[in-house]
C-alpha positions as CSV (number, residue, x, y, z in Angstrom):
1,M,49.2,-1.6,4.0
2,D,49.3,-5.3,3.6
3,I,46.8,-7.1,5.4
4,A,46.2,-11.4,5.5
5,I,42.5,-12.4,6.7
6,I,42.6,-16.2,8.0
7,G,39.2,-17.1,7.5
8,C,37.2,-16.2,4.3
9,G,34.0,-17.1,6.3
10,Y,31.1,-14.1,6.2
11,V,33.0,-12.1,8.3
12,G,36.3,-12.4,7.0
13,L,35.3,-12.2,3.2
14,V,33.2,-8.7,4.3
15,T,36.1,-7.6,6.1
16,G,38.8,-8.6,3.1
17,T,37.4,-7.3,0.7
18,C,35.8,-3.9,1.9
19,L,39.6,-3.0,3.3
20,A,41.1,-3.9,-0.3
21,S,38.0,-1.8,-2.1
22,I,39.9,1.5,0.4
23,G,43.5,0.7,-1.1
24,H,45.3,-2.0,1.0
25,T,46.7,-4.9,-0.3
26,V,44.6,-8.4,1.0
27,R,45.4,-12.0,1.2
28,G,42.6,-14.2,2.4
29,V,43.3,-17.8,3.5
30,E,40.7,-20.4,2.9
31,K,41.2,-24.3,4.0
32,D,38.2,-25.1,2.4
33,A,38.6,-26.6,-1.1
34,K,35.8,-25.9,-2.6
35,K,34.9,-22.7,-1.1
36,L,38.8,-21.7,-2.2
37,K,38.2,-22.7,-5.7
38,T,35.2,-20.8,-5.8
39,L,37.1,-18.0,-4.8
40,Q,39.8,-18.1,-6.8
41,D,37.3,-18.2,-9.9
42,G,36.0,-14.8,-9.0
43,H,32.8,-16.2,-7.2
44,C,31.6,-15.1,-3.9
45,P,29.9,-18.3,-2.2
46,I,27.6,-16.1,0.1
47,F,24.7,-14.2,-0.9
48,E,25.4,-10.6,0.7
49,P,23.8,-7.1,-1.0
50,G,26.9,-5.6,-3.1
51,L,29.5,-8.2,-1.7
52,H,29.9,-10.3,-5.1
53,E,30.4,-7.4,-7.3
54,L,33.2,-5.4,-4.9
55,M,34.8,-8.6,-4.4
56,Q,35.1,-9.7,-7.9
57,E,36.5,-5.9,-8.7
58,H,39.2,-6.3,-6.5
59,Y,40.2,-9.5,-7.1
60,A,40.7,-8.8,-10.7
61,S,42.7,-5.9,-9.9
62,G,44.7,-7.9,-7.7
63,Q,44.1,-6.0,-4.8
64,L,42.3,-8.9,-3.3
65,Q,43.8,-12.4,-3.5
66,F,43.3,-15.6,-2.2
67,T,45.1,-18.5,-1.0
68,E,45.1,-21.7,1.4
69,N,48.9,-21.4,2.5
70,V,49.1,-19.2,5.8
71,R,52.7,-18.8,5.4
72,A,52.5,-17.3,2.4
73,A,50.2,-15.0,3.7
74,V,51.6,-14.0,6.7
75,K,55.1,-13.7,5.3
76,D,54.8,-9.8,4.5
77,A,51.7,-8.6,6.5
78,E,51.5,-5.9,8.9
79,V,48.3,-7.2,10.1
80,V,46.8,-10.8,10.6
81,F,43.4,-10.6,10.9
82,L,41.6,-14.2,12.5
83,C,38.3,-14.5,11.1
84,V,37.8,-18.1,11.9
85,G,34.7,-19.6,13.5
86,T,33.5,-20.1,16.7
87,P,30.5,-21.7,16.7
88,P,28.1,-22.8,20.0
89,K,28.9,-26.4,21.4
90,P,26.1,-28.2,22.7
91,D,25.9,-27.1,25.6
92,G,26.2,-23.6,24.2
93,T,29.9,-22.7,25.3
94,V,31.7,-21.2,22.8
95,D,34.1,-24.1,20.5
96,M,37.3,-22.4,20.5
97,S,39.4,-25.3,18.6
98,F,38.9,-23.3,15.4
99,L,40.7,-20.2,16.9
100,E,43.4,-22.2,18.6
101,G,44.1,-24.3,15.8
102,A,44.9,-20.9,13.4
103,G,46.7,-19.2,16.3
104,K,49.2,-22.1,16.3
105,E,49.7,-22.3,12.8
106,I,50.3,-18.3,12.6
107,C,52.9,-18.6,15.6
108,D,54.4,-20.8,13.5
109,A,54.2,-19.3,10.1
110,L,55.7,-15.7,12.3
111,A,58.8,-17.6,13.4
112,E,59.5,-17.9,9.6
113,A,58.3,-14.7,8.9
114,N,60.8,-11.4,8.8
115,N,60.4,-9.9,12.3
116,E,62.0,-6.6,11.9
117,Y,58.8,-4.8,12.4
118,L,55.5,-5.2,14.4
119,V,53.1,-7.5,13.3
120,T,49.5,-7.0,14.6
121,L,47.3,-9.7,14.9
122,V,43.8,-9.2,15.0
123,I,41.0,-11.2,16.6
124,K,38.1,-10.1,14.5
125,S,36.3,-13.5,15.8
126,T,33.4,-13.5,18.6
127,V,35.6,-14.8,21.6
128,P,34.6,-14.9,25.4
129,A,36.6,-12.2,27.5
130,G,40.2,-13.2,28.0
131,T,40.9,-14.9,24.6
132,N,43.2,-12.1,23.7
133,R,45.2,-12.1,26.7
134,K,45.6,-15.8,26.7
135,L,46.6,-15.8,22.8
136,Y,49.3,-12.9,23.4
137,N,50.9,-14.6,26.4
138,F,51.0,-18.3,24.0
139,L,52.7,-16.3,21.4
140,K,55.1,-14.3,23.1
141,S,56.1,-17.7,25.2
142,Q,56.4,-19.8,21.4
143,T,57.5,-17.0,19.1
144,R,60.5,-14.2,19.1
145,A,58.3,-12.5,16.6
146,N,57.4,-8.6,17.1
147,V,53.8,-9.3,17.5
148,Q,51.2,-7.5,19.2
149,V,47.5,-9.2,19.5
150,V,44.0,-6.9,19.2
151,S,40.6,-7.6,19.8
152,N,38.7,-5.9,16.8
153,P,34.8,-7.4,17.5
154,E,32.8,-7.3,14.1
155,F,29.3,-5.4,14.2
156,L,28.3,-6.2,10.7
157,R,24.3,-6.9,10.4
158,E,23.5,-9.5,7.4
159,G,22.3,-7.8,4.3
160,S,23.7,-4.8,4.9
161,A,27.1,-5.6,6.0
162,V,29.0,-4.0,3.0
163,K,27.8,-0.6,4.5
164,D,28.1,-1.5,8.0
165,C,31.8,-2.3,7.3
166,L,32.5,1.0,4.9
167,E,30.4,3.1,6.9
168,P,30.8,1.8,10.5
169,D,29.1,4.0,13.5
170,R,32.2,2.7,15.9
171,I,35.2,0.9,15.5
172,V,36.1,-0.9,18.6
173,I,40.0,-1.8,19.2
174,G,41.1,-3.7,22.5
175,G,44.3,-4.1,23.8
176,E,47.6,-2.7,25.7
177,S,49.8,-1.5,22.8
178,P,49.5,1.8,22.0
179,E,51.7,1.2,19.1
180,A,49.2,-1.4,18.0
181,F,46.4,1.1,18.7
182,R,47.8,3.6,16.1
183,I,48.6,0.4,13.2
184,M,44.6,0.0,13.7
185,R,43.9,3.6,13.3
186,R,46.1,4.1,10.4
187,L,44.6,0.6,8.6
188,Y,40.9,2.0,9.6
189,D,41.9,5.9,8.8
190,P,39.6,6.1,5.5
191,L,36.5,4.7,7.3
192,V,36.7,7.2,10.8
193,R,34.3,9.6,10.3
194,R,34.2,10.9,13.7
195,E,37.5,10.6,15.7
196,E,35.3,9.7,18.7
197,N,33.7,6.8,16.8
198,F,37.4,5.2,16.8
199,M,37.5,3.9,20.3
200,T,40.4,2.1,22.4
201,M,40.1,0.1,25.5
202,N,41.5,-3.2,27.2
203,W,41.4,-6.4,25.7
204,E,38.5,-7.4,28.0
205,S,36.2,-4.2,27.3
206,A,36.0,-4.8,23.4
207,E,35.3,-8.9,24.2
208,L,32.9,-8.2,26.2
209,S,31.6,-5.1,24.2
210,K,30.5,-7.6,21.6
211,Y,28.8,-10.1,23.5
212,A,26.8,-6.8,25.4
213,A,25.5,-5.4,22.0
214,N,24.2,-8.8,20.8
215,A,22.6,-9.3,23.9
216,M,20.7,-6.2,24.4
217,L,19.4,-6.4,20.6
218,A,18.1,-9.4,21.0
219,A,16.8,-7.9,24.4
220,R,14.6,-5.6,22.7
221,I,13.2,-8.1,20.1
222,S,12.3,-10.6,22.8
223,F,10.8,-8.1,24.7
224,M,8.8,-6.9,22.1
225,N,8.0,-10.5,21.1
226,E,6.6,-11.0,24.7
227,M,4.5,-8.1,24.3
228,T,2.5,-9.7,21.8
229,I,1.0,-12.2,24.1
230,L,-0.5,-9.6,25.5
231,C,-1.6,-8.1,22.5
232,E,-3.6,-10.6,21.3
233,G,-4.6,-11.4,25.1
234,Y,-6.1,-7.8,25.0
235,G,-6.7,-7.2,21.5
236,A,-4.3,-4.4,21.2
237,D,-1.8,-3.8,18.2
238,I,2.2,-4.1,18.4
239,E,3.0,-2.0,15.7
240,D,1.2,1.1,17.7
241,I,3.0,0.1,20.8
242,R,6.2,-0.4,18.6
243,K,5.3,3.4,17.9
244,G,4.5,4.6,21.0
245,I,7.4,3.1,22.7
246,G,10.0,4.1,19.9
247,S,9.2,7.6,19.5
248,D,10.6,7.6,23.0
249,T,14.1,9.3,22.6
250,R,15.4,7.1,25.9
251,I,14.5,4.1,23.7
252,G,14.3,4.5,19.8
253,P,12.8,2.7,17.2
254,A,15.4,0.1,16.5
255,F,15.0,-3.9,16.8
256,L,11.4,-3.3,18.1
257,R,10.0,-5.1,16.0
258,A,8.0,-8.0,16.8
259,G,7.9,-11.6,15.1
260,C,8.5,-15.3,15.5
261,G,12.1,-14.9,16.8
262,Y,15.3,-14.0,16.1
263,G,17.8,-16.1,14.7
264,G,21.5,-15.8,12.6
265,S,24.7,-16.6,13.2
266,C,25.3,-14.4,16.4
267,F,21.9,-13.2,18.4
268,P,21.5,-17.2,19.1
269,K,24.9,-18.2,19.9
270,D,26.2,-15.1,21.4
271,V,23.5,-14.6,24.0
272,S,24.0,-18.2,24.9
273,A,28.2,-17.7,25.3
274,L,27.3,-14.6,27.7
275,E,25.1,-16.7,30.2
276,H,28.1,-19.3,30.4
277,I,30.5,-16.1,30.7
278,S,28.5,-15.2,33.6
279,K,28.0,-18.7,35.3
280,Q,32.4,-18.6,35.1
281,V,32.6,-15.9,37.4
282,G,29.6,-17.2,39.6
283,H,27.1,-15.0,38.4
284,D,23.4,-16.9,37.5
285,N,22.2,-14.6,34.8
286,L,18.7,-14.4,34.9
287,F,18.1,-11.5,32.2
288,V,20.2,-13.3,29.6
289,S,18.6,-16.6,30.3
290,A,15.0,-15.5,30.3
291,I,16.0,-13.7,26.6
292,Q,16.5,-17.4,25.2
293,A,13.4,-18.8,26.9
294,V,11.2,-16.3,25.1
295,N,13.0,-16.5,21.9
296,T,12.8,-20.4,22.0
297,N,9.0,-19.7,23.1
298,Q,8.0,-17.3,20.3
299,K,9.1,-19.8,17.7
300,R,6.9,-22.7,19.4
301,R,3.9,-20.1,19.9
302,F,3.7,-19.5,16.3
303,A,3.5,-22.9,15.1
304,E,0.9,-23.9,17.7
305,K,-0.9,-20.7,16.1
306,I,-1.0,-22.6,13.3
307,V,-2.3,-25.8,14.7
308,A,-5.0,-23.8,16.7
309,K,-6.3,-21.7,13.9
310,L,-6.1,-23.6,11.1
311,G,-9.7,-25.2,11.0
312,R,-8.9,-28.4,10.1
313,P,-6.5,-31.2,11.9
314,I,-3.0,-30.5,11.1
315,A,-2.1,-34.1,10.5
316,G,-2.3,-34.7,6.6
317,A,-2.7,-31.1,6.3
318,Q,-0.5,-29.0,3.6
319,I,0.8,-25.6,4.7
320,A,2.9,-23.5,2.2
321,V,6.4,-21.6,3.9
322,W,7.7,-18.7,2.9
323,G,10.6,-17.7,3.6
324,L,13.6,-20.0,5.0
325,A,16.6,-17.6,5.6
326,F,16.5,-15.9,8.9
327,K,16.0,-12.6,7.8
328,A,15.8,-11.1,4.3
329,D,18.9,-9.9,1.9
330,T,20.7,-13.3,3.3
331,D,21.1,-17.0,2.4
332,D,22.2,-17.7,6.4
333,I,19.6,-20.2,7.6
334,R,21.4,-20.7,11.2
335,E,18.7,-20.5,13.8
336,S,16.1,-19.5,11.6
337,A,12.7,-19.8,13.1
338,A,12.0,-21.8,9.7
339,L,13.9,-24.8,11.4
340,D,11.7,-24.8,14.0
341,V,8.8,-24.4,12.3
342,I,8.9,-26.7,9.9
343,R,10.3,-29.3,12.1
344,Y,6.9,-29.1,14.4
345,L,4.8,-29.4,11.6
346,L,6.3,-32.2,9.9
347,D,6.1,-34.0,13.7
348,Q,2.7,-33.2,13.8
349,G,1.9,-35.1,10.4
350,A,1.7,-32.0,8.6
351,R,2.8,-31.9,4.8
352,V,5.3,-29.0,4.0
353,K,5.8,-27.2,1.1
354,A,8.6,-24.1,1.1
355,T,9.7,-21.8,-0.9
356,D,12.8,-18.8,-0.6
357,P,14.6,-16.6,-2.9
358,K,17.6,-17.4,-1.8
359,A,17.9,-20.0,1.2
360,M,16.6,-22.7,-0.2
361,E,19.5,-24.6,-1.5
362,N,21.1,-24.1,2.3
363,M,17.7,-25.6,3.7
364,K,17.5,-28.2,1.5
365,Q,20.8,-30.1,3.3
366,V,18.6,-29.9,6.5
367,F,15.2,-31.6,5.5
368,K,16.1,-33.0,2.0
369,E,13.3,-35.0,1.3
370,E,10.8,-34.2,4.1
371,V,10.0,-30.9,2.2
372,E,8.5,-30.3,-1.2
373,W,11.0,-27.5,-2.5
374,M,8.8,-24.7,-4.7
375,H,10.9,-21.8,-6.7
376,D,8.4,-19.0,-6.2
377,P,5.1,-18.5,-3.3
378,V,2.6,-18.6,-6.0
379,T,3.2,-22.1,-6.9
380,C,4.0,-23.1,-3.2
381,A,0.6,-21.8,-2.1
382,A,-1.5,-23.9,-4.4
383,G,-3.5,-26.3,-2.9
384,A,-2.5,-25.2,0.5
385,D,-4.7,-25.0,3.3
386,A,-2.6,-22.1,5.0
387,V,0.7,-20.3,4.4
388,A,3.2,-19.8,6.6
389,L,5.5,-16.4,6.1
390,L,8.4,-16.6,8.4
391,T,11.3,-14.3,6.1
392,D,10.1,-10.9,5.6
393,W,11.3,-10.7,2.0
394,P,9.6,-7.3,0.2
395,Q,8.5,-9.4,-2.7
396,Y,6.1,-11.1,-0.1
397,T,4.4,-8.2,0.0
398,T,3.4,-7.3,-3.5
399,L,2.1,-10.4,-4.5
400,P,-1.1,-11.3,-6.5
401,F,-3.0,-12.5,-3.4
402,R,-6.2,-12.5,-4.9
403,K,-5.1,-15.2,-7.1
404,I,-3.5,-17.1,-4.5
405,A,-6.4,-17.2,-2.4
406,A,-8.2,-18.8,-5.5
407,T,-5.7,-21.7,-5.9
408,M,-5.4,-22.3,-2.5
409,N,-7.8,-24.9,-0.4
410,S,-8.5,-22.4,2.5
411,P,-6.9,-18.8,2.2
412,I,-5.1,-18.4,5.5
413,I,-2.0,-16.9,6.1
414,F,0.3,-16.8,9.6
415,D,2.6,-13.6,9.2
416,G,5.2,-14.5,11.4
417,R,7.1,-11.0,10.4
418,N,3.9,-8.7,10.4
419,C,4.8,-7.4,7.0
420,L,1.4,-7.7,4.8
421,H,-1.0,-5.1,5.2
422,R,-4.4,-6.4,7.0
423,D,-6.6,-4.4,4.7
424,I,-5.1,-6.3,1.5
425,M,-6.0,-9.6,3.3
426,R,-9.4,-8.7,3.9
427,E,-10.1,-7.5,0.5
428,T,-8.3,-10.5,-1.5
429,G,-10.0,-13.0,0.7
430,F,-7.4,-14.2,3.3
431,Q,-8.1,-14.9,6.9
432,Y,-4.9,-13.2,8.7
433,Y,-3.0,-14.4,11.7
434,P,-0.2,-11.8,12.0
435,M,1.8,-11.7,15.4
436,G,0.2,-9.4,18.1
437,R,-2.1,-7.8,15.9
438,P,-5.5,-8.1,15.4
439,A,-6.2,-10.9,13.0
440,V,-8.1,-10.5,10.3
441,E,-11.1,-13.6,10.5
442,N,-13.9,-12.0,8.5
443,A,-12.3,-12.2,5.5
444,L,-14.5,-10.6,2.5
445,K,-16.0,-13.7,0.4
446,L,-15.2,-13.1,-2.8
447,K,-17.9,-14.2,-5.8
448,N,-15.3,-14.5,-8.9
449,R,-11.9,-15.7,-7.8
450,V,-9.6,-15.5,-10.4
């Protein structure tokens, strides 16, 4: 099929590349000149495991193309995906300006296109309930093109987005046109392993499915993060509790790992948007409000733990930050715990050194010269009064900790992701403070430090 993708950000680029990989001809539209040049040079502007190689392969074959021209991309398209950003406004509501602008431009392009066949416009962006219906009514009033609108929310996880796109556990399609449903079923046919995983529903149900999914996952994380407070108060271990409840088939083990707060491009903005969507129908969603409050508190609580357990005044202390991305296997820093923790430490007068395998350049745009940027965790920790581990990069678990301890002013690690081994911390001479797990305050005194 002939596909147009409007917006080659994270969702658009992953979706377009994966659709090209299953045989569709895909033209991606990108208005940012710098990003477009990167794409047309055959390079991937974001870090996502497996995406760069897949994109290069299908761009080289011509199956995947990039342009800034909406009209050229839409001209012969059977399916047009809208993948533009819907970021949060300062008050937490959804900024629809990019989607509205793209919708108007597509409307103009469709008016000039061949309208003998049905064009299916797919809203991939995360949008409030009612958006698809409004767009459909707008298109019908503005153009005579034979067009249908469907909602097709994305459920991609950063770090495994290519796999999620090519091996989806469900494909949700919202709309009112049986013909559009059939077109979407044909589009996704190579990816549908079980027919019950291809779900059709009305627009509003599909739109709310996305918000409900992210709010539910954020709630599980926030519940476990709240439990870390009780664990630390009573001497329990959050990892034992995770195993204990995760083995219950009614609950399951996913998204039960505690830490210093969730981040990323989806959970924070979608939970906030769901709160505002609720208010629009006169409902004060206490559950969703609590999710956000717990997450904000958890990030601050981690930073305050550093101050409380450091053993010296925080003003003038040197803190090494390991990990800047909101999670491993991405360079995305949006709503990362590192943003809050670093800002808190700087405001308290600490000196901060920071490192990350992929996200450092993005974080430099935020803190610039306020932070000293280091290329590796070993160098970053040298001379520090403590390490704050904020991203669960697997390489942080296999570092030469005995060597690192010997180079620090005081060997202390605050593990915001509970990814280090307590016994290793004790044996290599570290005081160790995880989240909701027993601390190591009686580390072995090393006689011969390297």
